[in-house]
VOVOZA-543578 format. One record per residue: x, y, z of N, C-alpha, C, O in turn. Coordinates in Angstrom, 2 decimals. Each point is the difference from the previous one (the first is absolute). Layout:
N
nxx, nyy, nzz, caxx, cayy, cazz, cxx, cyy, czz, oxx, oyy, ozz
X, Y, Z, X, Y, Z, X, Y, Z, X, Y, Z .
...
//
This chain:
88
nxx, nyy, nzz, caxx, cayy, cazz, cxx, cyy, czz, oxx, oyy, ozz
-39.55, -95.27, -134.88, 0.89, -0.74, -0.75, 1.31, -0.14, 0.65, 0.53, 0.90, 0.66 .
0.01, -2.14, -0.87, 1.27, -0.39, 0.79, 1.16, 0.87, -0.63, -0.09, 0.37, -1.17 .
1.04, -0.09, 1.86, 1.23, 0.66, -0.37, 0.74, -0.80, -0.90, 0.31, -1.15, 0.30 .
0.03, 1.72, -1.54, 0.79, -0.73, -1.08, 1.50, 0.08, 0.28, 0.51, 1.02, 0.44 .
0.15, -2.06, -0.70, 1.56, 0.01, 0.26, 0.59, -0.75, -1.15, 1.17, -0.38, 0.13 .
-1.80, 0.13, -1.23, 0.54, -0.70, -1.16, 1.20, 0.73, -0.59, 1.04, -0.58, -0.31 .
-1.23, 1.85, 0.19, 1.15, 0.94, -0.66, 1.27, -0.14, 1.00, 1.11, -0.25, -0.46 .
-1.30, 0.41, 1.70, 1.20, -0.13, 0.95, 0.48, -1.50, -0.03, 1.21, -0.21, -0.13 .
-1.98, -0.72, 0.23, 0.30, -1.44, -0.04, 0.79, -0.34, -1.19, 1.05, -0.63, 0.12 .
-1.51, 1.02, -1.31, 0.63, -0.46, -1.27, 1.16, 1.05, -0.46, 1.04, -0.46, -0.47 .
-1.20, 1.79, 0.61, 0.83, 0.87, -0.59, 0.89, 1.03, 1.06, 0.87, 0.80, -0.34 .
-1.33, -1.07, 1.64, 0.52, 1.00, 1.04, 1.56, 0.23, -0.09, 0.54, 1.11, 0.06 .
0.07, -2.24, -0.20, 1.59, 0.21, -0.01, 0.42, 0.48, -1.26, 1.02, 0.69, -0.02 .
-1.63, -0.93, -1.09, 0.42, 0.41, -1.30, -0.45, 1.43, -0.19, 0.87, 0.83, -0.27 .
-2.10, -0.43, 0.37, -0.61, 1.17, -0.31, -0.89, 0.52, 1.13, -1.22, 0.07, -0.19 .
1.76, 0.31, 1.35, -0.76, 0.30, 1.21, -1.00, 1.22, -0.26, -1.10, -0.04, 0.55 .
1.40, 1.02, -1.30, -1.01, 1.16, -0.35, -1.18, -0.58, -0.73, -1.16, 0.20, 0.38 .
1.46, -0.90, -1.42, -1.15, -0.59, -0.65, -0.81, -0.97, 0.72, -1.21, -0.04, -0.18 .
1.91, -0.86, 1.13, -0.77, -0.71, 0.91, -0.90, 0.75, 0.91, -1.16, -0.34, 0.24 .
1.73, 1.34, 0.25, -0.85, 0.93, 0.80, -1.23, 0.69, -0.61, -1.09, 0.08, 0.57 .
1.42, 0.43, -1.87, -1.11, 0.46, -0.77, -1.12, -0.91, -0.42, -1.17, 0.36, -0.11 .
1.66, -1.62, -0.12, -1.05, -1.12, -0.23, -0.70, -0.24, 1.18, -1.23, 0.05, -0.02 .
1.85, -0.31, 1.08, -0.80, -0.46, 1.27, -0.81, 1.11, 0.73, -1.07, -0.22, 0.56 .
1.68, 1.40, -0.61, -0.66, 1.02, 0.80, -0.86, 0.94, -0.79, -1.10, 0.34, 0.44 .
1.54, 0.10, -1.56, -0.90, 0.85, -0.80, -1.04, -0.86, -0.84, -1.21, 0.22, 0.14 .
1.67, -1.17, -0.98, -0.91, -0.71, -0.84, -1.06, -0.78, 0.91, -1.21, 0.15, -0.17 .
1.71, -0.94, 1.08, -0.84, -0.87, 0.65, -0.52, 0.57, 1.28, -1.08, -0.34, 0.49 .
1.95, 1.27, 0.07, -0.45, 0.60, 1.35, -0.77, 1.21, -0.23, -0.81, 0.29, 0.88 .
0.91, 0.47, -1.92, -0.94, 1.23, -0.25, -0.91, -0.17, -1.06, -1.16, 0.35, 0.21 .
1.50, -0.88, -1.43, -1.00, -0.10, -1.13, -0.91, -1.16, 0.18, -1.22, 0.11, -0.19 .
1.82, -1.30, 0.58, -0.96, -1.08, 0.24, -0.92, 0.27, 1.14, -1.11, -0.52, -0.03 .
1.45, 1.26, 0.98, -0.85, 0.25, 1.23, -1.05, 0.97, -0.20, -0.74, 0.25, 0.95 .
0.58, 0.37, -2.13, -1.03, 1.02, -0.30, -1.18, -0.67, -0.36, -0.43, 0.14, -1.14 .
-0.22, -0.93, 2.06, -1.09, -0.76, -0.51, -1.39, 0.78, 0.10, -1.07, -0.54, -0.29 .
1.17, 1.71, 0.69, -1.18, 0.87, -0.17, -0.14, 0.39, -1.53, -1.10, 0.22, -0.50 .
2.13, -0.15, -0.12, 0.01, 0.30, -1.43, -0.22, -1.19, -1.02, -0.62, 0.06, -1.06 .
1.26, -1.18, 1.62, -0.05, -1.17, -0.82, 0.30, -1.18, 1.01, 0.97, 0.06, 0.75 .
-1.85, -1.13, -0.78, 0.26, -1.07, 0.85, 1.24, -0.70, -0.35, 0.50, 0.13, -1.11 .
0.04, -0.94, 2.09, 1.22, -0.90, -0.21, -0.40, -1.06, -1.10, 0.84, -0.43, -0.80 .
-2.12, 0.03, 0.80, -0.52, -1.12, -0.91, -0.03, 0.66, -1.40, 0.42, -0.65, -0.96 .
-0.90, 1.89, 0.80, 0.12, 0.47, -1.18, 1.40, 0.37, -0.61, 0.30, -0.13, -1.18 .
0.48, 0.59, 2.14, 1.56, 0.23, -0.34, 0.60, -1.22, -0.58, 0.70, 0.03, -1.01 .
-1.00, -1.22, 1.74, 0.43, -1.24, -0.39, -0.40, -0.41, -1.38, 0.80, -0.57, -0.74 .
-1.88, 0.81, 0.43, -0.55, -0.33, -1.38, 0.56, 0.88, -0.99, 0.19, -0.42, -1.14 .
0.10, 1.59, 1.46, 0.67, 1.04, -1.02, 1.46, -0.53, -0.22, 0.52, -0.09, -1.12 .
0.07, -0.23, 2.32, 1.44, -0.40, -0.13, 0.04, -1.35, -0.66, 0.94, -0.20, -0.78 .
-1.72, -0.64, 0.95, -0.06, -1.38, -0.71, -0.09, 0.28, -1.47, 0.75, -0.59, -0.78 .
-1.61, 1.45, 0.38, -0.22, 0.30, -1.36, 1.10, 0.61, -0.60, 0.37, -0.35, -1.12 .
0.27, 1.33, 1.84, 1.35, 0.79, -0.67, 1.04, -1.08, -0.13, 0.64, -0.06, -1.05 .
-0.42, -0.80, 2.05, 1.16, -0.84, 0.08, -0.24, -1.15, -1.20, 0.88, -0.33, -0.80 .
-2.07, -0.15, 0.82, -0.42, -0.98, -1.10, 0.38, 0.55, -1.42, 0.72, -0.63, -0.77 .
-1.24, 1.81, 0.49, 0.21, 0.66, -1.24, 1.35, 0.34, -0.36, 0.31, 0.10, -1.19 .
0.47, 0.09, 2.09, 1.46, 0.48, -0.12, 0.86, -1.33, 0.00, 1.20, 0.01, -0.30 .
-1.84, -1.12, 0.65, 0.74, -1.36, -0.12, 0.95, -0.04, 1.19, 1.06, -0.60, -0.17 .
-1.30, 1.16, 1.31, 0.86, 0.05, 1.07, -0.44, -1.16, 0.94, -0.42, 0.29, 1.12 .
0.50, -1.49, -1.51, -0.56, -1.13, 0.67, 0.74, -0.39, 1.20, -0.59, -0.85, 0.67 .
1.80, 1.28, -0.19, 0.44, -0.26, 1.24, -0.78, 0.76, 1.05, -0.42, -0.48, 1.05 .
0.29, 1.71, -1.45, -0.78, 1.09, 0.95, -1.51, -0.46, 0.11, -0.66, 0.15, 1.03 .
0.21, -0.69, -2.14, -1.38, -0.35, 0.00, -0.32, -1.03, 0.90, -1.04, 0.02, 0.64 .
1.99, -1.02, -0.55, -0.26, -1.08, 1.03, -0.22, 0.52, 1.41, -0.92, -0.42, 0.70 .
1.79, 1.34, -0.29, -0.17, 0.53, 1.44, -1.16, 0.88, 0.03, -0.59, 0.08, 1.08 .
0.17, 0.58, -2.05, -1.19, 0.78, 0.00, -1.34, -0.74, -0.08, -1.03, 0.47, 0.49 .
1.07, -1.61, -1.11, -1.16, -0.88, 0.07, -0.23, -0.46, 1.46, -1.12, 0.00, 0.52 .
2.21, -0.40, 0.08, -0.11, -0.35, 1.38, -0.43, 1.15, 0.91, -0.83, -0.19, 0.88 .
1.42, 1.48, -1.09, -0.61, 1.01, 0.75, -1.41, 0.38, -0.28, -0.72, 0.47, 0.88 .
0.29, -0.67, -2.19, -1.41, 0.11, -0.32, -0.82, -0.77, 0.89, -0.96, 0.46, 0.61 .
1.44, -1.85, -0.55, -0.83, -0.87, 0.84, -0.19, 0.48, 1.30, -1.12, -0.05, 0.51 .
2.26, 0.58, 0.17, -0.10, 0.66, 1.28, -1.01, 1.15, -0.05, -0.65, 0.25, 1.01 .
0.50, 0.43, -2.08, -0.98, 1.15, 0.02, -1.27, -0.27, -0.42, -0.80, 0.91, -0.24 .
0.45, -2.38, 0.10, -1.31, -0.39, -0.38, -0.33, -0.48, -1.34, -1.12, -0.44, -0.29 .
2.10, 0.51, -0.56, -0.24, -0.53, -1.36, -0.16, -1.53, 0.07, 0.93, -0.63, 0.51 .
-1.93, 0.04, -0.93, -0.33, -1.48, -0.07, 0.78, -0.66, -1.04, 0.44, 0.66, -0.94 .
-0.23, -2.05, 1.04, 0.69, -0.70, -1.00, -0.75, 0.24, -1.49, 0.62, 0.23, -1.04 .
-2.02, -0.32, 1.16, -0.80, 0.19, -1.19, 0.06, 1.30, -0.55, -0.07, 0.13, -1.22 .
0.19, 0.97, 2.06, 0.24, 1.33, -0.57, 1.40, 0.13, -0.75, 0.09, 0.64, -1.05 .
1.00, -1.26, 1.64, 1.21, -0.01, -0.60, 0.00, -0.71, -1.31, 0.65, 0.43, -0.96 .
-1.34, -1.47, 0.91, -0.23, -0.65, -1.32, -0.60, 0.85, -0.99, 0.49, 0.05, -1.13 .
-1.52, 0.64, 1.45, -0.82, 0.97, -0.83, 0.92, 1.14, -0.37, -0.09, 0.47, -1.14 .
0.93, 0.00, 1.97, 0.86, 1.19, -0.26, 1.02, -0.51, -1.18, 0.18, 0.64, -1.04 .
0.49, -1.96, 1.36, 0.86, -0.38, -0.96, -0.71, -0.31, -1.54, 0.54, 0.22, -1.08 .
-1.68, -0.69, 1.27, -0.73, -0.31, -1.17, -0.25, 1.11, -0.84, 0.34, 0.00, -1.19 .
-1.03, 1.13, 1.84, -0.10, 1.25, -0.50, 1.34, 0.72, -0.64, -0.11, 0.58, -1.08 .
1.23, -0.63, 1.69, 1.03, 0.57, -0.27, 0.81, -0.61, -1.31, 0.68, 0.63, -0.81 .
-0.98, -2.17, 0.85, 0.55, -0.65, -1.05, -0.47, 0.40, -1.46, 0.71, -0.11, -1.00 .
-1.98, 0.59, 1.00, -0.45, 0.49, -1.29, 0.40, 1.41, -0.37, 0.03, 0.34, -1.18 .
0.32, 0.54, 2.24, 0.46, 1.39, -0.18, 1.57, 0.07, -0.07, 0.57, 0.90, -0.62 .
0.05, -1.84, 1.26, 1.46, 0.14, 0.04, 0.74, -1.02, -0.87, 1.16, 0.18, -0.38 .
-1.86, -1.21, 0.09, 0.62, -1.13, -0.87, 0.50, -1.14, 0.79, 0.52, -0.96, -0.57 .
//
């Protein structure tokens, strides 16, 4: 998995510790634990969580990340369709 720098890029000067935790712990340590859960599965879970919470700005970037992790357009549509019935 490629090194994540979004936290530092967007929040590094305002909240450097948060940016570090986001990039190094969340994406560097948690997302890289592919023996426990694949990046594709983590993307699906994250998309579902963001969709259900209405966090659409983050959802957009995680849909793109999901594509990098192998989620097809058709699967993304099915995820959104399924969630629409359960999340409103």
